[in-house]
BAGU-988308 format. One record per residue: residue in one letter; y, z, x of N, C-alpha, C in turn. Coordinates in pm, whole numbers, padded with zeros to 5 digits, always signed. Example, Ala and Ser with C-alpha at 12.3 -4.5 7.8 and 13.67 -1.06 7.14 Angstrom:
<sites>
a-00569+00780+01319-00450+00780+01230-00330+00780+01320s-00225+00708+01285-00106+00714+01367+00003+00787+01290
</sites>
This chain:
<sites>
m-05387-04033+02216-05269-04054+02127-05256-03930+02044t-05350-03885+01982-05341-03793+01845-05280-03657+01965t-05320-03642+02075-05225-03523+02140-05097-03545+02166t-05060-03641+02178-04898-03697+02173-04833-03645+02067t-04900-03718+01986-04846-03681+01797-04815-03537+01763n-04923-03476+01809-04950-03358+01785-04836-03257+01861r-04826-03286+01986-04736-03245+02096-04616-03236+02009s-04575-03410+02005-04433-03413+01944-04400-03343+01824d-04503-03325+01731-04503-03229+01598-04486-03106+01649v-04514-03047+01731-04506-02926+01774-04376-02916+01815d-04326-03002+01911-04179-02982+01976-04099-03007+01847q-04110-03083+01767-04020-03103+01679-04008-02960+01571s-04131-02914+01554-04121-02775+01488-04082-02692+01515q-04083-02662+01660-03981-02611+01770-03847-02591+01761v-03799-02723+01776-03661-02758+01764-03602-02718+01621n-03699-02740+01524-03646-02713+01387-03633-02544+01352e-03727-02495+01408-03726-02362+01405-03602-02290+01488q-03576-02344+01601-03462-02291+01650-03327-02311+01618l-03329-02437+01552-03224-02478+01474-03217-02368+01352r-03309-02370+01283-03308-02288+01152-03247-02124+01217t-03324-02058+01336-03272-01936+01367-03122-01921+01428a-03053-02070+01449-02958-02042+01524-02881-02053+01378i-02911-02131+01293-02809-02153+01166-02803-02021+01082l-02927-01960+01081-02932-01815+01000-02828-01716+01101d-02879-01717+01209-02782-01598+01309-02616-01639+01289k-02613-01759+01293-02472-01819+01265-02417-01732+01124k-02483-01751+01032-02452-01735+00871-02449-01573+00885q-02551-01517+00964-02562-01338+00949-02427-01304+01036a-02382-01369+01142-02267-01322+01197-02142-01344+01125q-02144-01421+01054-02015-01446+00956-02010-01346+00844v-02143-01330+00786-02125-01228+00689-02095-01096+00757e-02145-01054+00868-02091-00903+00933-01961-00945+00967a-01930-01035+00990-01758-01044+01001-01695-01034+00918w-01717-01080+00806-01664-01041+00669-01667-00922+00625s-01780-00860+00640-01820-00715+00612-01724-00605+00697k-01686-00658+00817-01568-00585+00897-01450-00595+00862q-01416-00709+00807-01282-00742+00764-01245-00673+00640i-01352-00685+00544-01357-00585+00423-01313-00476+00466e-01401-00397+00548-01397-00219+00578-01255-00248+00622t-01221-00331+00709-01058-00316+00780-00952-00329+00647l-00970-00406+00562-00874-00404+00435-00879-00303+00366r-01021-00232+00331-01005-00116+00265-00957+00000+00308a-00964+00006+00455-00910+00118+00545-00771+00087+00514g-00713-00021+00522-00567-00063+00535-00507-00009+00387l-00591-00024+00288-00546+00005+00117-00522+00133+00132q-00646+00218+00185-00630+00379+00149-00496+00432+00251d-00498+00320+00386-00359+00386+00442-00225+00375+00376a-00227+00259+00301-00101+00209+00230-00104+00266+00086a-00238+00329+00042-00208+00417-00067-00144+00536-00038a-00175+00567+00086-00156+00725+00131+00004+00712+00142t+00048+00614+00236+00190+00569+00262+00257+00575+00140m+00225+00495+00059+00293+00478-00075+00309+00616-00169r+00207+00687-00163+00186+00796-00223+00344+00907-00170n+00297+00938-00003+00390+00986+00069+00544+00969+00038e+00576+00801+00053+00712+00755+00014+00735+00832-00140t+00683+00788-00213+00661+00846-00363+00686+00987-00376e+00645+01058-00313+00658+01237-00307+00802+01240-00243k+00836+01185-00149+00973+01190-00088+01079+01172-00177r+01066+01037-00238+01166+01008-00340+01170+01080-00453v+01020+01134-00484+01057+01239-00599+01125+01377-00580a+01076+01423-00447+01144+01527-00389+01318+01527-00381d+01328+01396-00356+01491+01396-00320+01556+01358-00446l+01496+01303-00552+01533+01297-00696+01542+01435-00758t+01455+01515-00747+01450+01644-00796+01555+01739-00724e+01591+01721-00621+01684+01772-00555+01814+01776-00616a+01842+01605-00624+01941+01555-00673+02001+01596-00811r+01874+01615-00869+01878+01677-01031+01906+01806-01031d+01856+01864-00953+01895+02035-00952+02041+02040-00912q+02101+01960-00820+02234+01963-00798+02301+01944-00940a+02275+01817-01006+02374+01778-01083+02379+01892-01190s+02231+01936-01243+02221+02083-01303+02312+02193-01272e+02323+02212-01140+02420+02324-01115+02593+02266-01127q+02595+02133-01112+02709+02090-01127+02746+02091-01299l+02663+02068-01340+02694+02063-01510+02726+02214-01553v+02649+02334-01471+02696+02431-01504+02825+02512-01465r+02844+02462-01358+02994+02451-01313+03099+02403-01400l+03073+02291-01436+03170+02229-01533+03170+02309-01656q+03023+02339-01731+03048+02409-01843+03109+02553-01833n+03162+02609-01706+03184+02731-01699+03331+02734-01623s+03373+02593-01623+03524+02546-01567+03646+02639-01685t+03743+02629-01585+03870+02677-01657+03925+02549-01684q+04036+02564-01761+04121+02448-01794+04173+02385-01661e+04192+02497-01581+04268+02439-01438+04197+02389-01354t+04037+02422-01358+03952+02322-01260+03864+02250-01326w+03921+02220-01458+03820+02103-01556+03811+01986-01468a+03932+01927-01456+03967+01794-01385+03894+01768-01276s+03906+01855-01179+03842+01849-01054+03687+01867-01035i+03634+01936-01120+03497+01957-01139+03427+01841-01229l+03529+01784-01294+03469+01693-01396+03445+01535-01277q+03549+01553-01238+03567+01427-01096+03394+01410-01016q+03391+01562-00983+03263+01580-00887+03134+01556-00951s+03168+01605-01091+03009+01555-01165+02992+01432-01169d+03106+01387-01213+03092+01217-01235+03060+01166-01145e+03093+01195-00990+03067+01122-00865+02860+01111-00879l+02862+01294-00869+02760+01330-00850+02638+01248-00949f+02707+01261-01074+02564+01233-01188+02565+01034-01154q+02688+00977-01101+02662+00844-01049+02589+00824-00949d+02577+00915-00858+02476+00869-00743+02364+00928-00798l+02323+01001-00872+02181+01034-00916+02122+00904-01013a+02233+00839-01104+02168+00747-01167+02133+00619-01100e+02209+00595-01010+02193+00471-00879+02034+00500-00820r+02000+00653-00759+01896+00697-00696+01808+00655-00789f+01794+00692-00913+01691+00662-01024+01668+00563-01059h+01772+00454-01052+01768+00298-01079+01696+00262-00967f+01733+00295-00815+01668+00230-00683+01499+00260-00738f+01492+00404-00744+01344+00451-00732+01246+00346-00806v+01309+00322-00957+01244+00239-01040+01227+00115-01018d+01291+00062-00941+01320-00100-00904+01205-00078-00816a+01198+00008-00677+01100+00036-00611+00953+00001-00655q+00945+00089-00739+00817+00109-00804+00764-00022-00899s+00841-00114-00911+00809-00231-01008+00764-00353-00919
</sites>
C-alpha cells in the first residue's frame, strides 16, 4: 500500500511539475510576444518620427520658398512706380495672404 501511495505522490508530483512548466512556458511566451510588440512599436515610432521629420522639412522648405517669393514681391513693390503700384500691391496682397494661410496651416498641423 505504501508503494501505491508513493507512486500516486510521484504521479501527482510529475503532473504538478508539468503544469508548472506549462504555465511558466506560457507566461514566457507571452513576455516574448510583448517584447516583439514593443520592438515593433519602437520601430514604428522611429519611422513615424522620420516621416514626421520629412514632412516637416518639406513644409519648412515650402514656407521658405513662399517667404522668399514674398520678399521678392516686397522688393518689387518698393521699387514700383506710381503706375505699377496698384497692380503689384494686389499681387503682393494675394501672395502675402497665401503665405499667411500656409503658416497658419503649418502651425495648426503641428499642434
